[in-house]
C-alpha positions as protocol buffer text, in pm:
chain_id: "A"
residue {
  index: 1
  type: MET
  ca { x: 7637 y: -387 z: 9665 }
}
residue {
  index: 2
  type: MET
  ca { x: 7913 y: -556 z: 9464 }
}
residue {
  index: 3
  type: HIS
  ca { x: 8246 y: -641 z: 9620 }
}
residue {
  index: 4
  type: GLU
  ca { x: 8561 y: -487 z: 9472 }
}
residue {
  index: 5
  type: ARG
  ca { x: 8664 y: -799 z: 9278 }
}
residue {
  index: 6
  type: GLU
  ca { x: 8313 y: -833 z: 9133 }
}
residue {
  index: 7
  type: ARG
  ca { x: 8324 y: -474 z: 9012 }
}
residue {
  index: 8
  type: TRP
  ca { x: 8665 y: -528 z: 8855 }
}
residue {
  index: 9
  type: GLN
  ca { x: 8542 y: -837 z: 8672 }
}
residue {
  index: 10
  type: LEU
  ca { x: 8239 y: -649 z: 8539 }
}
residue {
  index: 11
  type: ILE
  ca { x: 8454 y: -356 z: 8426 }
}
residue {
  index: 12
  type: LEU
  ca { x: 8701 y: -579 z: 8241 }
}
residue {
  index: 13
  type: THR
  ca { x: 8421 y: -784 z: 8082 }
}
residue {
  index: 14
  type: ARG
  ca { x: 8258 y: -466 z: 7948 }
}
residue {
  index: 15
  type: LEU
  ca { x: 8591 y: -345 z: 7818 }
}
residue {
  index: 16
  type: ARG
  ca { x: 8641 y: -669 z: 7625 }
}
residue {
  index: 17
  type: ASP
  ca { x: 8293 y: -638 z: 7474 }
}
residue {
  index: 18
  type: ARG
  ca { x: 8285 y: -265 z: 7401 }
}
residue {
  index: 19
  type: GLY
  ca { x: 8642 y: -135 z: 7408 }
}
residue {
  index: 20
  type: ILE
  ca { x: 8543 y: 151 z: 7638 }
}
residue {
  index: 21
  type: VAL
  ca { x: 8340 y: 205 z: 7956 }
}
residue {
  index: 22
  type: ARG
  ca { x: 8203 y: 521 z: 8115 }
}
residue {
  index: 23
  type: VAL
  ca { x: 8196 y: 584 z: 8490 }
}
residue {
  index: 24
  type: ALA
  ca { x: 7838 y: 712 z: 8464 }
}
residue {
  index: 25
  type: ASP
  ca { x: 7725 y: 379 z: 8315 }
}
residue {
  index: 26
  type: LEU
  ca { x: 7914 y: 177 z: 8576 }
}
residue {
  index: 27
  type: VAL
  ca { x: 7740 y: 362 z: 8859 }
}
residue {
  index: 28
  type: GLY
  ca { x: 7406 y: 227 z: 8743 }
}
residue {
  index: 29
  type: VAL
  ca { x: 7513 y: -137 z: 8702 }
}
residue {
  index: 30
  type: THR
  ca { x: 7732 y: -168 z: 9012 }
}
residue {
  index: 31
  type: GLY
  ca { x: 7557 y: 58 z: 9263 }
}
residue {
  index: 32
  type: ALA
  ca { x: 7895 y: 199 z: 9361 }
}
residue {
  index: 33
  type: SER
  ca { x: 7976 y: 569 z: 9388 }
}
residue {
  index: 34
  type: VAL
  ca { x: 8167 y: 767 z: 9129 }
}
residue {
  index: 35
  type: ALA
  ca { x: 8458 y: 804 z: 9371 }
}
residue {
  index: 36
  type: THR
  ca { x: 8472 y: 427 z: 9431 }
}
residue {
  index: 37
  type: LEU
  ca { x: 8465 y: 347 z: 9060 }
}
residue {
  index: 38
  type: ARG
  ca { x: 8738 y: 598 z: 8987 }
}
residue {
  index: 39
  type: ARG
  ca { x: 8955 y: 425 z: 9248 }
}
residue {
  index: 40
  type: ASP
  ca { x: 8875 y: 92 z: 9081 }
}
residue {
  index: 41
  type: LEU
  ca { x: 8982 y: 228 z: 8742 }
}
residue {
  index: 42
  type: ALA
  ca { x: 9301 y: 372 z: 8891 }
}
residue {
  index: 43
  type: LYS
  ca { x: 9395 y: 37 z: 9044 }
}
residue {
  index: 44
  type: LEU
  ca { x: 9318 y: -148 z: 8720 }
}
residue {
  index: 45
  type: GLU
  ca { x: 9526 y: 102 z: 8526 }
}
residue {
  index: 46
  type: ASP
  ca { x: 9817 y: 61 z: 8769 }
}
residue {
  index: 47
  type: SER
  ca { x: 9806 y: -313 z: 8705 }
}
residue {
  index: 48
  type: GLY
  ca { x: 9810 y: -254 z: 8328 }
}
residue {
  index: 49
  type: GLN
  ca { x: 9460 y: -390 z: 8262 }
}
residue {
  index: 50
  type: LEU
  ca { x: 9305 y: -73 z: 8118 }
}
residue {
  index: 51
  type: ARG
  ca { x: 9380 y: 288 z: 8028 }
}
residue {
  index: 52
  type: ARG
  ca { x: 9185 y: 570 z: 8191 }
}
residue {
  index: 53
  type: VAL
  ca { x: 9036 y: 839 z: 7967 }
}
residue {
  index: 54
  type: HIS
  ca { x: 8812 y: 1137 z: 8042 }
}
residue {
  index: 55
  type: GLY
  ca { x: 8492 y: 1005 z: 8198 }
}
residue {
  index: 56
  type: GLY
  ca { x: 8588 y: 638 z: 8194 }
}
residue {
  index: 57
  type: ALA
  ca { x: 8842 y: 391 z: 8060 }
}
residue {
  index: 58
  type: GLU
  ca { x: 8940 y: 214 z: 7739 }
}
residue {
  index: 59
  type: SER
  ca { x: 9090 y: -125 z: 7667 }
}
residue {
  index: 60
  type: VAL
  ca { x: 9468 y: -139 z: 7642 }
}
residue {
  index: 61
  type: ALA
  ca { x: 9414 y: -402 z: 7373 }
}
residue {
  index: 62
  type: SER
  ca { x: 9271 y: -138 z: 7141 }
}
residue {
  index: 63
  type: GLY
  ca { x: 9622 y: -25 z: 7052 }
}
residue {
  index: 64
  type: GLN
  ca { x: 9515 y: 338 z: 7043 }
}
residue {
  index: 65
  type: THR
  ca { x: 9735 y: 618 z: 7168 }
}
residue {
  index: 66
  type: PRO
  ca { x: 9511 y: 809 z: 7413 }
}
residue {
  index: 67
  type: LEU
  ca { x: 9418 y: 1158 z: 7298 }
}
residue {
  index: 68
  type: THR
  ca { x: 9466 y: 1454 z: 7526 }
}
residue {
  index: 69
  type: ALA
  ca { x: 9177 y: 1625 z: 7349 }
}
residue {
  index: 70
  type: PRO
  ca { x: 8858 y: 1657 z: 7560 }
}
residue {
  index: 71
  type: SER
  ca { x: 8589 y: 1395 z: 7510 }
}
residue {
  index: 72
  type: PHE
  ca { x: 8308 y: 1484 z: 7270 }
}
residue {
  index: 73
  type: ASP
  ca { x: 8041 y: 1456 z: 7540 }
}
residue {
  index: 74
  type: ALA
  ca { x: 8227 y: 1694 z: 7770 }
}
residue {
  index: 75
  type: SER
  ca { x: 8291 y: 1950 z: 7495 }
}
residue {
  index: 76
  type: GLN
  ca { x: 7932 y: 1935 z: 7372 }
}
residue {
  index: 77
  type: THR
  ca { x: 7785 y: 2062 z: 7700 }
}
residue {
  index: 78
  type: LEU
  ca { x: 8047 y: 2330 z: 7772 }
}
residue {
  index: 79
  type: ASN
  ca { x: 7929 y: 2682 z: 7671 }
}
residue {
  index: 80
  type: ALA
  ca { x: 7663 y: 2520 z: 7454 }
}
residue {
  index: 81
  type: ASP
  ca { x: 7464 y: 2844 z: 7408 }
}
residue {
  index: 82
  type: LEU
  ca { x: 7765 y: 3030 z: 7271 }
}
residue {
  index: 83
  type: LYS
  ca { x: 7863 y: 2739 z: 7046 }
}
residue {
  index: 84
  type: GLN
  ca { x: 7512 y: 2718 z: 6903 }
}
residue {
  index: 85
  type: ALA
  ca { x: 7509 y: 3088 z: 6826 }
}
residue {
  index: 86
  type: VAL
  ca { x: 7846 y: 3068 z: 6648 }
}
residue {
  index: 87
  type: ALA
  ca { x: 7737 y: 2752 z: 6466 }
}
residue {
  index: 88
  type: GLN
  ca { x: 7424 y: 2922 z: 6337 }
}
residue {
  index: 89
  type: GLY
  ca { x: 7629 y: 3214 z: 6206 }
}
residue {
  index: 90
  type: ALA
  ca { x: 7873 y: 2979 z: 6035 }
}
residue {
  index: 91
  type: ALA
  ca { x: 7595 y: 2774 z: 5876 }
}
residue {
  index: 92
  type: SER
  ca { x: 7459 y: 3090 z: 5712 }
}
residue {
  index: 93
  type: LEU
  ca { x: 7779 y: 3100 z: 5504 }
}
residue {
  index: 94
  type: CYS
  ca { x: 7689 y: 2770 z: 5333 }
}
residue {
  index: 95
  type: GLN
  ca { x: 7493 y: 2726 z: 5011 }
}
residue {
  index: 96
  type: ASP
  ca { x: 7348 y: 2424 z: 4835 }
}
residue {
  index: 97
  type: GLY
  ca { x: 7601 y: 2272 z: 4600 }
}
residue {
  index: 98
  type: ASP
  ca { x: 7899 y: 2363 z: 4816 }
}
residue {
  index: 99
  type: SER
  ca { x: 8172 y: 2114 z: 4897 }
}
residue {
  index: 100
  type: ILE
  ca { x: 8282 y: 2183 z: 5252 }
}
residue {
  index: 101
  type: ILE
  ca { x: 8495 y: 2035 z: 5531 }
}
residue {
  index: 102
  type: LEU
  ca { x: 8386 y: 2015 z: 5895 }
}
residue {
  index: 103
  type: ASN
  ca { x: 8655 y: 1915 z: 6141 }
}
residue {
  index: 104
  type: ALA
  ca { x: 8576 y: 1719 z: 6455 }
}
residue {
  index: 105
  type: GLY
  ca { x: 8448 y: 1950 z: 6726 }
}
residue {
  index: 106
  type: SER
  ca { x: 8142 y: 2034 z: 6931 }
}
residue {
  index: 107
  type: THR
  ca { x: 8083 y: 2371 z: 6758 }
}
residue {
  index: 108
  type: THR
  ca { x: 8099 y: 2210 z: 6415 }
}
residue {
  index: 109
  type: TRP
  ca { x: 7863 y: 1939 z: 6542 }
}
residue {
  index: 110
  type: PHE
  ca { x: 7609 y: 2208 z: 6633 }
}
residue {
  index: 111
  type: MET
  ca { x: 7671 y: 2359 z: 6291 }
}
residue {
  index: 112
  type: ALA
  ca { x: 7578 y: 2029 z: 6126 }
}
residue {
  index: 113
  type: GLN
  ca { x: 7234 y: 2055 z: 6286 }
}
residue {
  index: 114
  type: TYR
  ca { x: 7180 y: 2388 z: 6112 }
}
residue {
  index: 115
  type: LEU
  ca { x: 7267 y: 2225 z: 5780 }
}
residue {
  index: 116
  type: ARG
  ca { x: 6977 y: 1980 z: 5778 }
}
residue {
  index: 117
  type: GLN
  ca { x: 6797 y: 2158 z: 5494 }
}
residue {
  index: 118
  type: HIS
  ca { x: 7105 y: 2187 z: 5273 }
}
residue {
  index: 119
  type: ARG
  ca { x: 7226 y: 1968 z: 4990 }
}
residue {
  index: 120
  type: MET
  ca { x: 7604 y: 1978 z: 4992 }
}
residue {
  index: 121
  type: GLN
  ca { x: 7903 y: 1745 z: 4989 }
}
residue {
  index: 122
  type: VAL
  ca { x: 8061 y: 1735 z: 5334 }
}
residue {
  index: 123
  type: LEU
  ca { x: 8396 y: 1585 z: 5428 }
}
residue {
  index: 124
  type: THR
  ca { x: 8435 y: 1532 z: 5801 }
}
residue {
  index: 125
  type: ASN
  ca { x: 8666 y: 1338 z: 6030 }
}
residue {
  index: 126
  type: SER
  ca { x: 8401 y: 1347 z: 6303 }
}
residue {
  index: 127
  type: PHE
  ca { x: 8190 y: 1036 z: 6355 }
}
residue {
  index: 128
  type: PRO
  ca { x: 7914 y: 1227 z: 6547 }
}
residue {
  index: 129
  type: ILE
  ca { x: 7890 y: 1487 z: 6269 }
}
residue {
  index: 130
  type: ALA
  ca { x: 7866 y: 1213 z: 6007 }
}
residue {
  index: 131
  type: GLN
  ca { x: 7590 y: 1045 z: 6207 }
}
residue {
  index: 132
  type: GLU
  ca { x: 7398 y: 1372 z: 6238 }
}
residue {
  index: 133
  type: LEU
  ca { x: 7417 y: 1453 z: 5867 }
}
residue {
  index: 134
  type: ILE
  ca { x: 7334 y: 1100 z: 5753 }
}
residue {
  index: 135
  type: ALA
  ca { x: 7033 y: 1069 z: 5984 }
}
residue {
  index: 136
  type: ASN
  ca { x: 6883 y: 1416 z: 5943 }
}
residue {
  index: 137
  type: SER
  ca { x: 6985 y: 1566 z: 5608 }
}
residue {
  index: 138
  type: MET
  ca { x: 7028 y: 1502 z: 5237 }
}
residue {
  index: 139
  type: ASN
  ca { x: 7391 y: 1613 z: 5238 }
}
residue {
  index: 140
  type: ARG
  ca { x: 7644 y: 1372 z: 5091 }
}
residue {
  index: 141
  type: VAL
  ca { x: 7896 y: 1266 z: 5355 }
}
residue {
  index: 142
  type: VAL
  ca { x: 8260 y: 1176 z: 5289 }
}
residue {
  index: 143
  type: LEU
  ca { x: 8472 y: 1015 z: 5561 }
}
residue {
  index: 144
  type: PRO
  ca { x: 8850 y: 969 z: 5566 }
}
residue {
  index: 145
  type: GLY
  ca { x: 8996 y: 627 z: 5630 }
}
residue {
  index: 146
  type: GLY
  ca { x: 9143 y: 558 z: 5970 }
}
residue {
  index: 147
  type: GLU
  ca { x: 9068 y: 450 z: 6325 }
}
residue {
  index: 148
  type: LEU
  ca { x: 8782 y: 581 z: 6534 }
}
residue {
  index: 149
  type: TYR
  ca { x: 8884 y: 729 z: 6871 }
}
residue {
  index: 150
  type: ARG
  ca { x: 8560 y: 678 z: 7059 }
}
residue {
  index: 151
  type: GLU
  ca { x: 8582 y: 936 z: 7338 }
}
residue {
  index: 152
  type: ALA
  ca { x: 8668 y: 1224 z: 7107 }
}
residue {
  index: 153
  type: GLY
  ca { x: 8449 y: 1089 z: 6824 }
}
residue {
  index: 154
  type: ILE
  ca { x: 8728 y: 1152 z: 6574 }
}
residue {
  index: 155
  type: ILE
  ca { x: 8858 y: 940 z: 6287 }
}
residue {
  index: 156
  type: LEU
  ca { x: 9236 y: 955 z: 6255 }
}
residue {
  index: 157
  type: SER
  ca { x: 9459 y: 799 z: 5992 }
}
residue {
  index: 158
  type: PRO
  ca { x: 9830 y: 723 z: 6041 }
}
residue {
  index: 159
  type: PHE
  ca { x: 9891 y: 757 z: 5666 }
}
residue {
  index: 160
  type: ASP
  ca { x: 9980 y: 1071 z: 5473 }
}
residue {
  index: 161
  type: GLU
  ca { x: 9796 y: 948 z: 5165 }
}
residue {
  index: 162
  type: ASP
  ca { x: 9429 y: 864 z: 5213 }
}
residue {
  index: 163
  type: ALA
  ca { x: 9086 y: 935 z: 5063 }
}
residue {
  index: 164
  type: ILE
  ca { x: 9088 y: 1307 z: 5147 }
}
residue {
  index: 165
  type: GLN
  ca { x: 9372 y: 1369 z: 4899 }
}
residue {
  index: 166
  type: HIS
  ca { x: 9113 y: 1362 z: 4618 }
}
residue {
  index: 167
  type: PHE
  ca { x: 8865 y: 1599 z: 4784 }
}
residue {
  index: 168
  type: ALA
  ca { x: 8848 y: 1966 z: 4683 }
}
residue {
  index: 169
  type: ALA
  ca { x: 8648 y: 2194 z: 4914 }
}
residue {
  index: 170
  type: SER
  ca { x: 8532 y: 2549 z: 4861 }
}
residue {
  index: 171
  type: LYS
  ca { x: 8573 y: 2613 z: 5233 }
}
residue {
  index: 172
  type: MET
  ca { x: 8667 y: 2444 z: 5558 }
}
residue {
  index: 173
  type: PHE
  ca { x: 8494 y: 2518 z: 5888 }
}
residue {
  index: 174
  type: MET
  ca { x: 8726 y: 2450 z: 6179 }
}
residue {
  index: 175
  type: SER
  ca { x: 8663 y: 2460 z: 6552 }
}
residue {
  index: 176
  type: CYS
  ca { x: 8966 y: 2459 z: 6780 }
}
residue {
  index: 177
  type: TYR
  ca { x: 9096 y: 2426 z: 7134 }
}
residue {
  index: 178
  type: SER
  ca { x: 9205 y: 2788 z: 7158 }
}
residue {
  index: 179
  type: ILE
  ca { x: 9315 y: 3096 z: 6963 }
}
residue {
  index: 180
  type: THR
  ca { x: 9624 y: 3300 z: 7047 }
}
residue {
  index: 181
  type: PRO
  ca { x: 9839 y: 3548 z: 6852 }
}
residue {
  index: 182
  type: LEU
  ca { x: 10058 y: 3249 z: 6760 }
}
residue {
  index: 183
  type: GLY
  ca { x: 9776 y: 3084 z: 6569 }
}
residue {
  index: 184
  type: ILE
  ca { x: 9495 y: 2830 z: 6586 }
}
residue {
  index: 185
  type: ILE
  ca { x: 9576 y: 2589 z: 6868 }
}
residue {
  index: 186
  type: GLU
  ca { x: 9491 y: 2227 z: 6945 }
}
residue {
  index: 187
  type: SER
  ca { x: 9571 y: 2028 z: 7259 }
}
residue {
  index: 188
  type: ASP
  ca { x: 9676 y: 1702 z: 7095 }
}
residue {
  index: 189
  type: PRO
  ca { x: 9942 y: 1643 z: 6827 }
}
residue {
  index: 190
  type: LEU
  ca { x: 9735 y: 1376 z: 6650 }
}
residue {
  index: 191
  type: VAL
  ca { x: 9438 y: 1611 z: 6621 }
}
residue {
  index: 192
  type: ALA
  ca { x: 9661 y: 1898 z: 6506 }
}
residue {
  index: 193
  type: ARG
  ca { x: 9817 y: 1676 z: 6238 }
}
residue {
  index: 194
  type: ALA
  ca { x: 9476 y: 1561 z: 6116 }
}
residue {
  index: 195
  type: GLU
  ca { x: 9349 y: 1918 z: 6086 }
}
residue {
  index: 196
  type: ALA
  ca { x: 9662 y: 2029 z: 5902 }
}
residue {
  index: 197
  type: LYS
  ca { x: 9594 y: 1752 z: 5649 }
}
residue {
  index: 198
  type: LEU
  ca { x: 9235 y: 1870 z: 5604 }
}
residue {
  index: 199
  type: LEU
  ca { x: 9360 y: 2224 z: 5546 }
}
residue {
  index: 200
  type: THR
  ca { x: 9546 y: 2113 z: 5234 }
}
residue {
  index: 201
  type: ARG
  ca { x: 9212 y: 2044 z: 5064 }
}
residue {
  index: 202
  type: THR
  ca { x: 9086 y: 2404 z: 5060 }
}
residue {
  index: 203
  type: GLU
  ca { x: 9205 y: 2761 z: 5025 }
}
residue {
  index: 204
  type: ASN
  ca { x: 8935 y: 2914 z: 5243 }
}
residue {
  index: 205
  type: LEU
  ca { x: 8952 y: 2850 z: 5617 }
}
residue {
  index: 206
  type: ILE
  ca { x: 8660 y: 2962 z: 5834 }
}
residue {
  index: 207
  type: VAL
  ca { x: 8737 y: 2933 z: 6205 }
}
residue {
  index: 208
  type: VAL
  ca { x: 8431 y: 2889 z: 6427 }
}
residue {
  index: 209
  type: ALA
  ca { x: 8511 y: 2964 z: 6790 }
}
residue {
  index: 210
  type: ASP
  ca { x: 8314 y: 3109 z: 7079 }
}
residue {
  index: 211
  type: SER
  ca { x: 8455 y: 3389 z: 7295 }
}
residue {
  index: 212
  type: THR
  ca { x: 8592 y: 3152 z: 7562 }
}
residue {
  index: 213
  type: LYS
  ca { x: 8848 y: 3014 z: 7315 }
}
residue {
  index: 214
  type: PHE
  ca { x: 9061 y: 3330 z: 7316 }
}
residue {
  index: 215
  type: GLU
  ca { x: 9300 y: 3230 z: 7590 }
}
residue {
  index: 216
  type: ALA
  ca { x: 9646 y: 3078 z: 7609 }
}
residue {
  index: 217
  type: ARG
  ca { x: 9602 y: 2702 z: 7642 }
}
residue {
  index: 218
  type: GLY
  ca { x: 9714 y: 2403 z: 7440 }
}
residue {
  index: 219
  type: ASN
  ca { x: 10051 y: 2393 z: 7268 }
}
residue {
  index: 220
  type: MET
  ca { x: 10002 y: 2255 z: 6915 }
}
residue {
  index: 221
  type: VAL
  ca { x: 9977 y: 2524 z: 6646 }
}
residue {
  index: 222
  type: VAL
  ca { x: 9764 y: 2397 z: 6357 }
}
residue {
  index: 223
  type: CYS
  ca { x: 9819 y: 2708 z: 6144 }
}
residue {
  index: 224
  type: PRO
  ca { x: 9905 y: 3077 z: 6180 }
}
residue {
  index: 225
  type: LEU
  ca { x: 9629 y: 3338 z: 6193 }
}
residue {
  index: 226
  type: THR
  ca { x: 9729 y: 3453 z: 5844 }
}
residue {
  index: 227
  type: ARG
  ca { x: 9593 y: 3121 z: 5709 }
}
residue {
  index: 228
  type: VAL
  ca { x: 9242 y: 3214 z: 5829 }
}
residue {
  index: 229
  type: THR
  ca { x: 9001 y: 3361 z: 5573 }
}
residue {
  index: 230
  type: THR
  ca { x: 8703 y: 3423 z: 5805 }
}
residue {
  index: 231
  type: LEU
  ca { x: 8650 y: 3415 z: 6181 }
}
residue {
  index: 232
  type: VAL
  ca { x: 8300 y: 3348 z: 6318 }
}
residue {
  index: 233
  type: THR
  ca { x: 8267 y: 3421 z: 6690 }
}
residue {
  index: 234
  type: ASP
  ca { x: 8029 y: 3583 z: 6938 }
}
residue {
  index: 235
  type: THR
  ca { x: 8016 y: 3941 z: 7061 }
}
residue {
  index: 236
  type: GLY
  ca { x: 8196 y: 3849 z: 7383 }
}
residue {
  index: 237
  type: ALA
  ca { x: 8527 y: 3792 z: 7202 }
}
residue {
  index: 238
  type: PRO
  ca { x: 8813 y: 4021 z: 7317 }
}
residue {
  index: 239
  type: PRO
  ca { x: 8820 y: 4338 z: 7100 }
}
residue {
  index: 240
  type: HIS
  ca { x: 9201 y: 4345 z: 7074 }
}
residue {
  index: 241
  type: MET
  ca { x: 9203 y: 3998 z: 6917 }
}
residue {
  index: 242
  type: LEU
  ca { x: 8926 y: 4091 z: 6676 }
}
residue {
  index: 243
  type: ASP
  ca { x: 9123 y: 4400 z: 6573 }
}
residue {
  index: 244
  type: HIS
  ca { x: 9430 y: 4182 z: 6526 }
}
residue {
  index: 245
  type: PHE
  ca { x: 9240 y: 3952 z: 6292 }
}
residue {
  index: 246
  type: ARG
  ca { x: 9107 y: 4246 z: 6091 }
}
residue {
  index: 247
  type: GLN
  ca { x: 9456 y: 4393 z: 6059 }
}
residue {
  index: 248
  type: LEU
  ca { x: 9564 y: 4062 z: 5906 }
}
residue {
  index: 249
  type: GLY
  ca { x: 9289 y: 4093 z: 5646 }
}
residue {
  index: 250
  type: VAL
  ca { x: 9062 y: 3831 z: 5806 }
}
residue {
  index: 251
  type: GLU
  ca { x: 8687 y: 3884 z: 5774 }
}
residue {
  index: 252
  type: VAL
  ca { x: 8527 y: 3884 z: 6120 }
}
residue {
  index: 253
  type: VAL
  ca { x: 8163 y: 3772 z: 6159 }
}
residue {
  index: 254
  type: LEU
  ca { x: 8016 y: 3851 z: 6501 }
}
residue {
  index: 255
  type: VAL
  ca { x: 7706 y: 3673 z: 6631 }
}
residue {
  index: 256
  type: ASP
  ca { x: 7492 y: 3800 z: 6919 }
}
residue {
  index: 257
  type: PRO
  ca { x: 7407 y: 3495 z: 7137 }
}
residue {
  index: 258
  type: SER
  ca { x: 7096 y: 3667 z: 7276 }
}
residue {
  index: 259
  type: LYS
  ca { x: 6944 y: 3679 z: 6926 }
}
residue {
  index: 260
  type: ALA
  ca { x: 7049 y: 3337 z: 6803 }
}
residue {
  index: 261
  type: LYS
  ca { x: 6801 y: 3057 z: 6749 }
}
residue {
  index: 262
  type: VAL
  ca { x: 6879 y: 2802 z: 7019 }
}
residue {
  index: 263
  type: LEU
  ca { x: 6849 y: 2439 z: 6914 }
}
residue {
  index: 264
  type: THR
  ca { x: 6626 y: 2202 z: 7105 }
}
residue {
  index: 265
  type: ALA
  ca { x: 6767 y: 1868 z: 7207 }
}
residue {
  index: 266
  type: ALA
  ca { x: 6807 y: 1642 z: 6907 }
}
């Protein structure tokens, strides 16, 4: 078993090499418990040597502002069956030759797996989605310029003018943190700003959100509900919210999770 100082040295060495470390990985190499490693990270953060993020820590030398958005790994496993069902329904709205936008999110990542047989042009600010499409499809992939935020798997640019300004999409598929009568909500201002920029490149917004997203959480409104063209969700979504969308003229596509084709592990 490593002593405390030995663990700290290993953690800081890995941060210098990789920029980020995960508690789960440190358990295996140090033999320490999760609780012990979390205390180590807390002490190192207090001394200004790292910055804690969900599931681990990142180097303070990276210069990144930490996102309050959940990590990609955590989001990917939460309500995965519902997300896959919604993703399958959303993918059915795509056709070969389309130019589409997929924002960074776990539901849109599942959607990318249902697009493996398509031939489209896809703009995404999600590194995991880009990896999926490049490795397993013939879709053309367009990425915006910017910095990769590893935990969330999202590429963010500090500039108003970048490569996406020349992209014209027939539709954008957007996952989100939550949906309320106020609009489509995100938890982080950087993510909300990035999605608002993507929205300028299309007239048709298709929101893909499972039924657990209809609750008041987060505080950054990306757009009002009137900006939404189509909502794809599962049959567990609250009826009063679905009626509200329909009254606004939004097309509502409901997917039954019990009848959806569940993806096997990639």
